[in-house]
ROROPA-222978 format. One line per 10 residues: number of its first residue (from 1); their letters; for each residue y, x, z of N, C-alpha, C. Coordinates in steps of 0.001 Angstrom, whole numbers, plus 500000, padded with zeros to 6 digits. Atoms other than C-alpha are relative to their C-alpha. Layout:
<atoms>
NUM) a) Y/X/Z/Y/X/Z/Y/X/Z | ...
</atoms>
This chain:
<atoms>
1) mlykiiknya) 499659/500757/498860/643774/058558/587038/500168/498385/499576 | 499843/500965/500405/644813/055794/585203/498940/499089/499218 | 501447/500312/500316/641356/055173/583806/499261/499443/500939 | 500700/500601/498794/639979/054582/587148/500809/498682/500330 | 499276/501236/499812/642646/051945/587803/499683/498889/499221 | 500459/501168/501408/641655/050208/584560/498791/499682/500417 | 501480/500137/499416/637934/050518/585621/499996/498946/501060 | 500158/500474/498875/638503/049137/588951/500411/498575/499866 | 499638/501062/499985/640436/046357/588015/499245/498958/498890 | 500922/500654/501032/638151/045339/585012/498588/499634/500677
11) stltkkdiin) 501374/500324/499335/635265/045256/587439/500308/498569/500727 | 499593/501438/499305/637033/042111/589213/500700/499045/499220 | 499493/500869/501028/638248/040633/586029/498941/498697/500121 | 500820/501163/500184/637195/036979/585845/500406/499406/498488 | 499825/500714/501478/637064/034773/582543/501129/499156/500383 | 499035/500876/499878/639631/032655/584000/501645/501084/500065 | 498807/498925/500490/642154/036016/583951/499987/500116/498752 | 499767/499667/501452/641290/036455/580424/500621/498992/499521 | 499521/501239/500687/642282/032780/579708/501197/499941/500221 | 498759/500037/499530/645421/033178/581735/501097/501043/499143
21) ysinnnhylk) 499431/498826/500584/646312/036481/580243/500438/499362/498548 | 499585/500259/501345/646056/035132/576784/500891/498832/499691 | 498838/500813/500125/647911/032019/577437/501433/500288/500251 | 498664/499278/499623/650873/033899/578821/500412/500959/498948 | 499560/499308/501385/650798/035802/575620/499842/499077/499016 | 499595/501039/501123/651224/032595/573594/498560/500082/499125 | 501458/499627/500787/647368/032838/572417/498883/499143/500808 | 501008/500984/499275/644599/030244/573085/498634/500377/499418 | 501529/499425/500312/641054/031444/573135/499198/498954/499900 | 500998/500833/499786/638159/029599/572340/498889/500285/500916
31) eyevdiifse) 501065/499868/498868/635423/029260/574937/499087/501249/499545 | 500934/498937/500128/632906/031715/573079/500706/501177/499707 | 499437/498648/500219/635760/034344/572333/500346/500532/501693 | 499607/499755/498383/636415/034256/576450/498732/500737/500150 | 501434/499683/499667/632603/034837/576642/499860/501504/499637 | 499964/498860/500588/632593/037747/574197/500736/501037/500701 | 499191/499141/499129/635711/039597/575679/499703/500252/501340 | 500497/499488/498817/634492/039240/579064/498779/500909/500104 | 501263/499179/500129/630972/040676/578233/500380/501313/499436 | 499560/498679/500343/632772/043543/576497/500653/500785/501078
41) ihnnidllln) 499265/499316/498749/635065/044457/579491/498938/500294/500840 | 500890/499727/498925/632245/044186/581742/498767/501031/499850 | 501259/499240/500333/629382/045815/579780/500491/501136/499473 | 499817/498713/500813/631205/048476/577924/501668/500611/500295 | 498811/499451/499988/634403/049423/579630/500194/501295/499744 | 499767/498367/500329/633919/053306/579380/500156/500184/498587 | 500032/500034/501615/633191/052760/575566/501514/499659/499605 | 498551/500524/500446/636599/050667/575271/500942/501000/500268 | 498909/499169/499633/638606/052959/577142/499868/501443/499209 | 499915/498729/500671/637426/056082/575446/499825/499972/498394
51) dtdnelkkik) 500083/500392/501695/636852/054732/571611/500447/498695/499978 | 499842/501497/500247/638652/051549/571594/500061/499404/498599 | 500174/500488/501223/639095/051341/567956/498641/499708/499650 | 501355/499650/500445/635683/051928/567232/499338/498585/500863 | 500714/501389/499148/634382/049283/570004/500622/498744/499329 | 499551/501134/500294/636658/046780/568910/499582/499562/498674 | 500640/500287/501393/635312/046857/565333/498699/499292/500047 | 501565/500387/499517/631712/046073/566860/500360/498522/500223 | 499842/501261/499733/633197/042658/567728/501009/499356/499190 | 498969/500639/500976/635679/042151/564993/499556/498585/499378
61) dklehttylk) 500426/501359/500614/633475/039317/563268/499610/499084/500993 | 500518/501016/498735/632537/037784/566540/501107/498938/500232 | 498930/501105/499741/636045/036353/566930/500962/499771/498948 | 499311/500489/500946/638518/034624/565330/501136/501235/499352 | 499243/498621/500367/640795/036918/563118/501435/500097/500795 | 498792/499838/499501/644092/035768/564743/499708/500401/501369 | 500299/499603/498831/642435/036606/568060/499937/501646/499890 | 500125/498380/500661/641299/040126/566631/501484/500588/499996 | 498511/499584/500310/644797/040718/565509/500955/499963/501223 | 499291/500025/498858/646347/039616/568709/499625/501054/500904
71) iiklinfyke) 500495/498965/499071/644078/042108/570810/500468/501428/499612 | 499676/498623/500770/644854/045025/568281/501731/500037/500569 | 498392/500141/499426/648701/044279/568992/500344/500221/501233 | 499800/500061/498801/648426/043975/572548/499715/501494/500485 | 500571/498765/499862/646376/047230/572836/501003/500991/499690 | 499085/499336/500626/648618/048756/570538/501561/500297/500953 | 498855/500325/498987/651731/047701/572927/499817/500837/501457 | 499978/499048/498905/650300/049223/575934/499659/501242/499980 | 500359/498536/500210/649009/052198/574488/501525/500929/499803 | 498544/499363/500437/652649/052902/573336/500682/499975/501535
81) kyknyl) 499361/500219/498952/654024/051645/576692/499419/501066/501227 | 500602/499491/498629/651619/053901/579061/499465/501384/499119 | 500379/498832/500526/651303/056672/576441/499969/501518/500868 | 499689/499109/499050/652474/059322/579073/498892/500349/501309 | 500936/499738/498795/649842/058460/581565/498426/499828/499447 | 500984/500047/500641/646896/058209/579154/499220/501073/499668
</atoms>
């Protein structure tokens, strides 16, 4: 159920949403990072949801190291927060 909600939300996600989310989490993305993240979410959402760690490793070298670490931190936070629903 939660996967369907995430997929539906991801399909409507904009680059501005990604920028705003990063700012709200005290991280400022470079324009190329926004493009990479946006593309990955829109093109690979099923893979990201089913094999998050492996999919993130594929883009690790395309992002700034601090950005990659922040993504991992946030994913781990939400996995823990919603573990009963995933």
